[in-house]
C-alpha positions as CSV (number, residue, x, y, z in Angstrom):
1,M,14.1,-37.8,-34.1
2,E,15.6,-38.7,-37.5
3,T,18.5,-36.7,-38.9
4,S,16.3,-35.6,-41.9
5,M,13.7,-34.1,-39.6
6,W,16.4,-32.1,-37.7
7,L,17.8,-30.9,-41.0
8,A,14.4,-29.8,-42.1
9,L,13.7,-28.0,-38.9
10,I,17.0,-26.2,-39.0
11,S,16.5,-25.3,-42.6
12,I,13.1,-23.8,-41.9
13,A,14.4,-21.9,-38.8
14,L,17.3,-20.5,-40.8
15,G,15.2,-19.5,-43.8
16,T,12.7,-17.8,-41.5
17,Y,15.5,-15.9,-39.7
18,L,17.1,-14.8,-43.0
19,L,13.8,-13.6,-44.4
20,R,13.6,-11.2,-41.5
21,L,17.3,-10.3,-41.2
22,F,18.2,-9.3,-44.8
23,P,15.5,-6.6,-45.2
24,Y,16.3,-5.3,-41.7
25,L,20.0,-5.0,-42.5
26,W,19.3,-3.4,-45.9
27,M,16.9,-0.8,-44.4
28,K,19.3,-0.1,-41.6
29,G,22.1,0.6,-44.0
30,A,19.8,2.7,-46.3
31,L,18.5,4.8,-43.3
32,M,22.1,5.4,-42.0
33,K,23.1,6.5,-45.5
34,K,20.2,8.9,-45.7
35,Q,21.0,10.3,-42.2
36,V,24.6,11.0,-43.2
37,E,23.3,12.8,-46.3
38,G,21.3,15.1,-44.1
39,G,17.8,13.7,-44.1
40,I,15.7,10.6,-43.7
41,N,13.1,9.9,-46.4
42,A,10.1,7.7,-45.9
43,M,10.5,4.0,-45.9
44,P,10.0,2.4,-49.4
45,S,6.4,1.3,-50.0
46,W,7.4,-2.2,-51.0
47,I,8.9,-2.9,-47.5
48,T,5.6,-2.0,-45.8
49,I,3.7,-4.7,-47.7
50,L,6.4,-7.5,-47.3
51,G,5.0,-8.7,-44.0
52,P,1.4,-8.9,-45.0
53,M,2.4,-10.6,-48.3
54,M,4.3,-13.3,-46.3
55,I,1.3,-13.8,-44.0
56,A,-1.1,-14.1,-46.9
57,A,1.2,-16.7,-48.6
58,M,1.3,-18.8,-45.4
59,F,-2.5,-18.4,-45.0
60,G,-3.1,-19.6,-48.5
61,T,-1.0,-22.7,-48.2
62,S,-2.6,-23.6,-44.9
63,L,-6.1,-23.6,-46.4
64,A,-5.4,-26.8,-48.3
65,P,-5.2,-29.8,-46.0
66,A,-2.4,-32.3,-46.3
67,H,-4.8,-35.2,-46.6
68,L,-7.7,-34.7,-49.0
69,D,-10.4,-36.4,-47.0
70,T,-13.7,-35.1,-45.5
71,V,-12.4,-34.9,-42.0
72,S,-9.4,-32.8,-43.0
73,W,-11.5,-30.4,-45.0
74,L,-14.0,-30.1,-42.1
75,A,-11.2,-29.5,-39.6
76,T,-9.6,-26.9,-41.9
77,A,-13.0,-25.1,-42.4
78,A,-13.8,-25.2,-38.7
79,G,-10.4,-23.9,-37.7
80,T,-10.6,-21.1,-40.3
81,L,-14.1,-20.1,-39.0
82,A,-13.0,-20.2,-35.4
83,T,-10.0,-18.1,-36.2
84,F,-12.1,-15.5,-38.0
85,A,-14.8,-15.5,-35.3
86,V,-12.3,-14.9,-32.4
87,W,-10.5,-12.3,-34.5
88,A,-13.8,-10.4,-35.2
89,R,-14.5,-10.3,-31.5
90,T,-11.0,-9.5,-30.1
91,R,-9.2,-7.8,-33.1
92,S,-6.0,-9.4,-31.8
93,M,-3.6,-11.9,-33.5
94,G,-2.5,-14.4,-30.9
95,L,-5.8,-15.6,-29.5
96,P,-7.5,-16.2,-32.8
97,V,-4.6,-18.3,-34.1
98,L,-4.6,-20.3,-30.8
99,C,-8.4,-20.9,-31.0
100,G,-8.2,-21.9,-34.7
101,V,-5.4,-24.3,-34.2
102,A,-7.1,-25.8,-31.1
103,T,-10.4,-26.3,-33.1
104,F,-8.5,-27.9,-35.9
105,G,-6.6,-30.2,-33.5
106,M,-9.7,-31.2,-31.6
107,I,-11.5,-32.3,-34.8
108,M,-8.5,-34.2,-36.0
109,L,-8.0,-36.0,-32.7
110,W,-11.7,-36.7,-32.4
111,H,-11.7,-38.5,-35.7
């Protein structure tokens, strides 16, 4: 692998880690401070929507294919529909994503 690819992968991994670490450390400190003061209040409302907002952002960017041709749009649509269909049946997170990615991959390989 080229050096630039490794740098990109390390940057992505580090960014993902820090996005999870900083809110955790901040909340841990805030909760410890509240505990010392004699009580723990509820978690701030903004922190409860942070995870769903990040998932929605990643979902939004994954709906536009990298190559704007018919096969890529078909693979994206089929993967999205497969993901939703499996989710509607199982109400889980892992299996629908696996099925959606597999559907997308099969169509892209088939072409």
